[in-house]
N, C-alpha and C positions, 0 to 999 in steps of 0.2 A: 517497109513492108505494108503498112496500113494504107499509105497513099497509093501504092501500086495496086493493092487488092481492090480498093473502093473507088479510085479515081482513074486508074489506068496508066498506061505508059507515058502519055503526054505530060500529065501533071507530075508524075514521078521524075521525068527527065528535067522539067523546069526546076523542081526542088533540088535535085541532085547537083545540077550545074551551079545553082546559087550557093549551096552548101559548100561544095568543093572549092569555089572561088573565094569564099570568105572564111568560114569557120575552120575548115581543115588546115589552111595555111597558118592560122593563129596558133594551133597546137604545135606546129613545127617551130615556133619561136621558143616556147618554154621547154619542149622535150629535150633538145640538145643541152640546154642550160642545166637541166636536172642532173646530168652526168657530172657536172662540176659542183652544183650547189648542194645536192644531197650528201655527198661525202664530206664537204666542208662543214655543213651545218651539223652533221653527225659528230664530228670531232669537237664541236663547240657546245654540245648539248648540256654539259656540266658547267658551262660558263654563261649564265643567262644574259648578261649584258652584252658580251661579244656576239652571242648567237643572235640576239635581237638586232644588234647593230648591223651585222652582216646581211641579214635578210632585208632590213629596211633600207639598206643602201642599194641593193640590186633591184628590188621590186619596183620602185619608182622609175628606174631607168627603163625597165621593160614597158611600163605604161607610157613613158615619154616617146619611145620608139613606135609602139603599136597603136595606141589609141587615136592619135590624130589621123593616121592612115585609115583606120576603120571609119572614123567620123566622116572623112572626105569621101570615101568610097560609098558609104551608106547614103549620104546626101546626094551624090551624083550617080546613083545606080542607073538611072534612066539613060545616062550618057555612057557610063563605064561598061555596062553589060553588052550593048551592041558593038562598042568599039573593041572589046576584048574577045567576045565570043561570036560576034556576027549578028546581023539584024534578026535572024531566025530565032534567037534566044531573047528577044526583047521582053517577052512576057515574064521572064525570070526576074526582071528588075524589081517588081514589087515584093517578090519573095526575098530577094537579096536585101531590100530595104528593111523588111521585118527582121530578118536574121541579123542585120547589122546592129540592132539594139542589143541583142544577146552578145554580139561581138564586142560591144563596149565594156562588158563585164568579164568576159572570159580571160583576157590577159591578167586580170586581177585575181580571179578565182582559181584558175588552173594551177598556179604554183602552191596552192594550199596543200597539195599532195606532198610537196617537199617537206612541209612541217610535220605532217603525220608520220612519214617514213623516217625522217631524221630523228624524231622523238621516240621512235619505237612504238607508235600508237597504231599498230596494224588493225586492231579491233575497231577503233574509232574510224579509221579509214574505210574499213569494210562497211560499217554501219552507215556512214555518210554516202558511200557508193550506192547502197540499197535505197536510201532516201532519194538520191538524185535520180536513180532509175525509175522508181515508182512515180515520183512527181513529174518526170519527163513524159512517161507513157500516159499518165493522166492528162497532161497538157495536150499531147498529140490527139488523144481521144476527144477532148473538148473541142479542139480546132478542126478535127477531121470533117465534120459536116460542111465546112466552108472551103474545102479543097486544100491544096498545098499551101496557099497563102494563109488560110486559117491555122494550119499546123505551125507554120513559121511564126505567126503572131502569138499563138498560145505558148510556144516554146520560149519566145523572148520574154513574155510576161513571167513565166515560171522562173527564168533566170534571175529576174529582178526580185521576185519573192523569196527565192532561196538564198540570195547573197548575204543578207544580214544574219540569217540563221547559221550559215556556213562559218562566218567569222566568229560568232558567239560560241559555236561548237569548238572551233579551233582554239579559241582563247580560254576554254574551261580548264586547260592544263598547259604546262609549258611556259616559256618566258614571254610569249607574244600574246598580247590581248587585242581584242577587237578595236579598242580605242587607239592602239598603236598603228594598226593598219589604216583605220579611218583617217588619222592625222597625216600619214604619209601618202595615201592614195587620193584623198579628196581633191587636191589641186588639179590633178591630171584627169580624173574621172569627170569632175565638174567642167574643166576646160574643154574636154573632148565633146561633151554634150552641147556646150555653148557653141563650139566650133561647128558641129553638125548643123545646128540651127542657122548660124550665120552663112555657112556655105549654101544651105538650101535657099535662103533669102537672096543670096548674091547670084544664084545660077542664071537668072535672066540677063544679068549684066555682064556675064562672061562671054568671051568670043565664041562665034558659031563653030569654029573648027574644033573638033572633039579633043585632039591632043593638047591644044593650047588651053582649052577650058579645063581639062583634067589637071594639067600642071598648075594652072591658076587656083583651082579648088584645093589641091593638095597643099600648096604654099600657104593659102589663107588658113587652112585648118591647123597647120603646125604653128603659124604665127599666133593665132587666137589662143590655142592651147598653152603656148609658152607665156603669153601675156597674162592669162589667168593664173598660171602657176606662179608667176613672179609676185602675185599679190599675197602669197602665203609664204611664211617662213620655211615650211617644209619643202615647198616647191622651189624656192630659191636655192636651198641647200642641195636638192637633187640636181638642179641645173648646173650648179658649180661642180658637183661630182661628175656630171656628164662631160663637162668641158675638160676636167682633169684626165678622164679616162679615154676620151676619144683618140688622142694622138698616141697613147701608150699601149693599152692592152684591152680595149673594148670593155666587155661586161665581166671579166674575170674578177673574183673577189680580191681584195687587197691581200698581199702576202701574209701580213700579220694575222689576218682573219682566216686564212686557208690552212694555216699550220696547226 
């Protein structure tokens, strides 16, 4: 609404396309899983060890699937946007790039809602929602003088500033602490950031054909993220878990934890 009112339809269209191509699909990864995870975690809320184990098994798998894709898409936004949307949307690439940094944290932060709901902390969930809304609108207002790109950059910065406070707030009650999340998520979050940087550096060396360049960038991003994750014990365990689950049942919780 702010972009449309103060910058007009053109800037709003650029922002809308970048948002829908990146951040909206990310929410569609965690939303279907919530239908499985919230009931499963709710049944385990009186068993702290099993509750914590169930969440910490699934969360790194989400990061493994989502973050390298976000990193590659962000680094190659100037190639990806014209290829997917057409050359007329080329100006969305920089907005997509800025939003991509927020996208590197949203697959980590969005499932926090599972914890609030499954622990019966609806009041905490509401209060955090208010904090998120207020700080997001404040970020939009700060970035607005610089157009849609300024809004995207300010929103990405706000996501980084909110993240540690979110997990400290989640960890003030219940069986999951911020340190548990940091230990499990750090290999993949760090790996994705490094992958973004390396794909960005490697762009000039990739083939000129867009489809080949995009495939090459995606492969490089996943390889780098996995290599970094392998340097951490938590990352190695998550990758072993992924190898066990891929042929059998995808991301469903283990039967013993879902009962």
